[in-house]
C-alpha positions in Angstrom: -3.0 9.3 -24.5 -6.2 11.0 -23.2 -6.3 12.9 -19.8 -6.3 9.6 -17.0 -5.1 7.2 -19.0 -1.4 7.8 -18.2 -1.7 8.0 -14.6 -4.1 5.1 -13.9 -1.2 3.2 -16.1 1.8 4.5 -14.0 -0.5 3.4 -10.8 -1.2 0.0 -12.2 2.7 -0.4 -13.2 4.0 0.4 -9.6 1.2 -1.9 -8.2 3.0 -4.6 -9.7 6.5 -3.8 -9.0 5.2 -3.6 -5.4 3.4 -6.6 -5.3 6.6 -8.4 -7.3 8.9 -6.5 -5.0 7.3 -8.1 -1.7 7.3 -11.2 -3.2 11.0 -11.5 -3.3 11.2 -10.2 -0.2 9.3 -12.3 2.1 5.6 -12.2 1.0 5.0 -15.0 -1.7 1.5 -14.3 -1.2 1.4 -10.6 -2.0 -0.7 -9.8 -5.7 -2.8 -6.8 -6.9 -6.4 -6.9 -5.3 -8.6 -6.0 -7.8 -11.9 -4.0 -7.2 -10.0 -0.9 -5.7 -12.2 2.1 -5.8 -15.0 0.2 -4.1 -17.0 0.8 -1.1 -15.6 -2.0 0.5 -12.1 -1.9 -1.0 -9.7 -3.5 1.2 -6.3 -2.0 -0.1 -4.2 -2.3 -3.5 -1.8 -5.3 -2.4 -3.0 -8.8 -0.4 -1.3 -11.7 1.0 0.6 -10.2 3.6 -0.7 -11.2 6.0 -2.5 -8.8 9.0 -1.6 -6.1 6.9 -3.4 -3.6 3.8 -1.5 -2.1 2.1 -2.4 0.9 -0.5 -0.1 2.0 -3.6 0.5 5.3 -4.3 2.5 6.6 -7.8 1.5 10.8 -7.7 3.6 13.7 -8.6 1.8 15.3 -5.3 2.2 14.3 -1.3 -1.4 13.5 -0.2 -0.5 11.6 3.4 -3.2 12.4 5.6 -5.9 12.0 2.7 -3.8 8.0 2.0 -3.6 7.2 5.5 -7.3 7.8 6.0 -8.0 6.0 2.9 -5.8 3.4 3.7 -7.1 3.3 7.1 -10.9 2.9 5.8 -9.9 0.1 3.5 -8.0 -1.8 6.7 -11.1 -1.7 8.8 -12.9 -3.3 5.8 -10.2 -5.8 5.2 -10.5 -6.9 9.0 -6.5 -6.0 9.1 -5.0 -4.4 12.0 -2.1 -2.1 10.5 -2.0 -0.3 7.3 0.5 0.7 5.4 0.6 3.7 2.3 3.5 2.7 -0.3 4.4 5.9 -2.3 7.2 5.7 -5.1 10.1 7.8 -5.2 10.3 9.8 -8.0 13.7 8.4 -9.8 14.3 5.6 -7.4 13.7 2.0 -7.4 10.7 0.1 -5.8 13.0 -0.8 -2.6 13.6 2.8 -2.2 9.8 3.4 -2.0 8.2 5.1 1.2 6.2 3.3 4.0 3.9 5.2 5.7 2.1 4.6 8.7 0.8 6.5 11.4 3.1 6.4 14.4 0.0 4.7 16.7 0.5 2.0 13.8 4.2 2.0 14.2 3.9 1.6 17.6 1.3 -1.4 17.7 3.4 -3.1 15.0 6.9 -3.0 16.9 5.4 -3.9 20.1 3.4 -6.6 18.5 7.4 -8.0 17.0 9.0 -7.6 20.4 6.6 -9.2 22.5 6.1 -12.3 20.0 
């Protein structure tokens, strides 16, 4: 195996796992977005109304960078919310972290409470 093939394959596998998990938990239209990394990237998972989902499977946590990336993708996708789903080593997909800014969390909860 050469340099980047392993991490890319693990990232793609985790994206599939996250999409499948979301499909089984109330979001039947969740699927992988293709074309990630282009200038108009809209995240890794689509089909979650109002939310841009970026998926990360890395040994090192780089939350600030990932949140900034997700926010750019959220703007590209014209979505009100963005979340980074981060793989936890040795844990099932449902135990992954869902990370968003406090500002986004407060808006999300306020929107849910007022509906």
